[in-house]
N, C-alpha and C positions, 0 to 999 in steps of 0.2 A: 180626286174626283175624275170620273171617266172623261177622257178627252181634254182635260185641263191640267196645266202644270203650274206650280207655285213659283213665281219669279220674285227673287229678292232684289229689290231696287237698291236699297241701302240698309243700314242697320235699323232704321226706323219705319221702313215701309216695304211691304210685300203685296203681291196681288196675283190672282189667277189669270191665266191667259190660255186661249185655245191654239195659239200660234205654234206651228211646228215646221221644221225643215228649212228655216231661213239661214243660209250660210253667211250672211253679211251682218245682221244685227238682231237685237231683241226688240221687237216692236213695242212691247210694254215699257221698256226703258226709254225708248224714243218718245213715246206719248207722255210718260211721266215728266221727262225733261221739258217738253213743250208746255205742259199745263202747270206743273208745280214749281219748276225752277225758273222758267222764262215768262210765266204768267201771260202766255200768248192770247188767251181768250179775254180775260178781264183787264189786262194791263192797258188796253187802249180805250177803255170806257170812262175812266175817271172814277170819282167816288160813287160807290153803289152799296146798298145794304138790302139785298133782295129778300122778300118773304116768299115769293112764288117764282120758281125757275122751271122752264121747259128745256130739257136737254135732248134736242132732236139730232139723232145720230150719236147715241150714247156710247156705242162701242162696248168696251168691257167695264165702263163705269168710272173711269178715272176722273173725268170732269165732274161728275156727280159727287164723287168722294171729296174732291177739292172744294166744291161748293159747301158740302156739309161740314167739312173741317173748318172752313173760314166763317160760315154762317150756319151754325148748328140748328137754328130754329126754322130755317128755310124749308118749305115744302117743294119737292122736286118731282116732276113727271119726266121719266127717262124713257125715250122711245128708240128702239133698236130693231132692225129687220132681221139680222143674221142670227139664226137659232144658236149657233155656237157662241156668238158674242153675248147673247142673252143669258146663256148658262153661266158664262164667266161673270157677267154683270151681277146676277143674283148671288153668285158665290162670293164676290167681292163685298157686296153689301153685308152679307152674313159674316164674313171674315173680319170686317171692321166694325161690326156691331152698329150699323147705321139704320136708323128708322126715319120715317117721314118721307120715304121715297116710294112712288108708284111706278111700276115697270109696265110699259106697253110693248108687247112683242109683235112688231109689224112695221111695215114701211110707210112712208109719207109721200103723197103725190097730190095732184090737183083733182083727182077723181078716185072713185072706189073701184077695186078690181084686183085680180092677180097680175103680177108682172114677172118677167124672167129676171132672176137675180143671180149674180155671179159672185161666188164666195172664193176668197184667196186664202188657202190654209196657211201659207207662210207669212202673209201680211193681212190678217183679217180686217184691219182698218181700211183696206183698199176695196173691200167688197162693195158692189155697186150694181145698178141696173144699166150703167153706161159702160159697156165692155170696150168699145172703140177707144175711149180716152185712156183706159188702162193699158191697152195694147200699144198705144202711142208712147206711154211712159216706159213700157217694156223695151221698146226699140231704143229709147234714150239710155236706159240702164245698160243695155247690151253694148253700147259704144264705149262705156268706161269700166264696166265690171265684167264684160264678156258674155257671150250668148248662153253659156251653160248656167251661169249665176242668174241671169235674167229669166231663163226658163224655169228655174227652181222657184224664184221669188214670185213669179207671175203665173204659176200653174193655178188653175181655177176649176171649180165645180159649179154646175148650174142647178138651180132649184126654183120653185115658184114661191113667191112671197105675197101675202095679202097687203094691199096698199089702201090707205084711207087719207082723206084730207085732214090736215092738222086740226081744223075746227071741229070735225067729227070726233076726233080723239079727245079734244078738250072737253066736249060736251059730256063725255063718259067718265070724266075723272074728277073726283073730289079734291085732288091735289092742285087743280088749276082753276080755282074759283077766284072771283074778284080780279084785281089788276095782276097782270103777268109782268113782274118786275124785270125779268130777263128771259129772252128767247135766244138760245144758242143753237146754231145750225151748222152741222158738219156732216154732209150727206153725199160726198163723193160724186158731185156733178148734178145732183137733183135739186140744187138750191132754188132755182126759179119755180120748179113745180111745187116745192114745199111752200114757198111764199104765196103762190097762186091758190093754195088750198086753205088760206086764212080768210075768213069772212070779214066784211066791213066792221061788224060789231066786235069781233075779236081783235082786229087791228087797233081799235080804240082802247083796248085794255092793255096793250103791250107798251112798256115804258122804254126798254132797251133791247137792242138786237146786236148780236155778234155772229158773223158768218165767215166760214171759209168758202171762198168763191173760186171756182175753176174758171179761168179768165178767157178761155177759147171762145171765139165767135162773138166777142163783144159782151159777154155775160156780166163782166164787172160793171160796166157802165149802166147796163139795164137794171141790175140789182140796186146800184146806188141811186139811180133816178127813181125807181119804184119807192124806195125808202123815203126819199125826199118828198115825193108826192104824198106819202102817208104821214108827213109832218115831222120827220126825224132830221136832226142834224147829223151829217154823215162824215166820217173820216176813214180814209183808206190807209192800210198799212203801207209804209214806204217800200217801194219795189226792191230796194237794196236789202231790206230785212226779210223779204219773202223767201221761203225755202227754194233752193236752187233746183231746177229741173222738174218741178212739179206743176208749174203753170197755175199756181194758186196765190191768192192774196186774201188777207183778213179785211173785213169791213166792220166798222164799229158805228153804231147808230144810237143816238140818244134823243128821246122825244123833246122837242123844244118847248 
């Protein structure tokens, strides 16, 4: 497929990825390890048997595939802004013969409109509307991998992406009716904007939330406080278990 390459993770799993030119690692292998082997997203939630899942920041679809592998009857709404990732997501759903998934190609925010979006060809999972945070990561990588490697990994392209509040996307999807058993959010610095785009009525439908939060500027505390105010019991990933050098922590929330 144009612009995509098939990555063989192991004997039992392959997936399409748009990533190219990364001299350090295969992003698809890294994400697979995070989701399938270390169970980073669901491992902190306790028992769960979701019927409806929203995958906000679906990337190339590995978390959606993980959900469908573990819970075949679940309906999934996968939301992804980067066109290259959306192409890989659709290709991976077809490759694995997965049904019951609706794909929304667009970004999430607290309001509707176009936004400047920055796509990272070597690490598509880093693609974001928050370029400053990624450039800070680039400086960190340059200190241990060298400036040439950092330049390759963090080269980026700019495009315009249509943004919508999550509640507006939910209203347009038959895959997100009734209770939303799990809202997964991994949106590269836009976590607070995504949560601000959830209406009061939709908050009442959400049973579990798992987020990757970029902790700069007190965001971790604000996200945790917001979830508690919405009636969730909140647990934070142990700081020692968080990925080194990324400034992120996982937040796990279960409605009490």
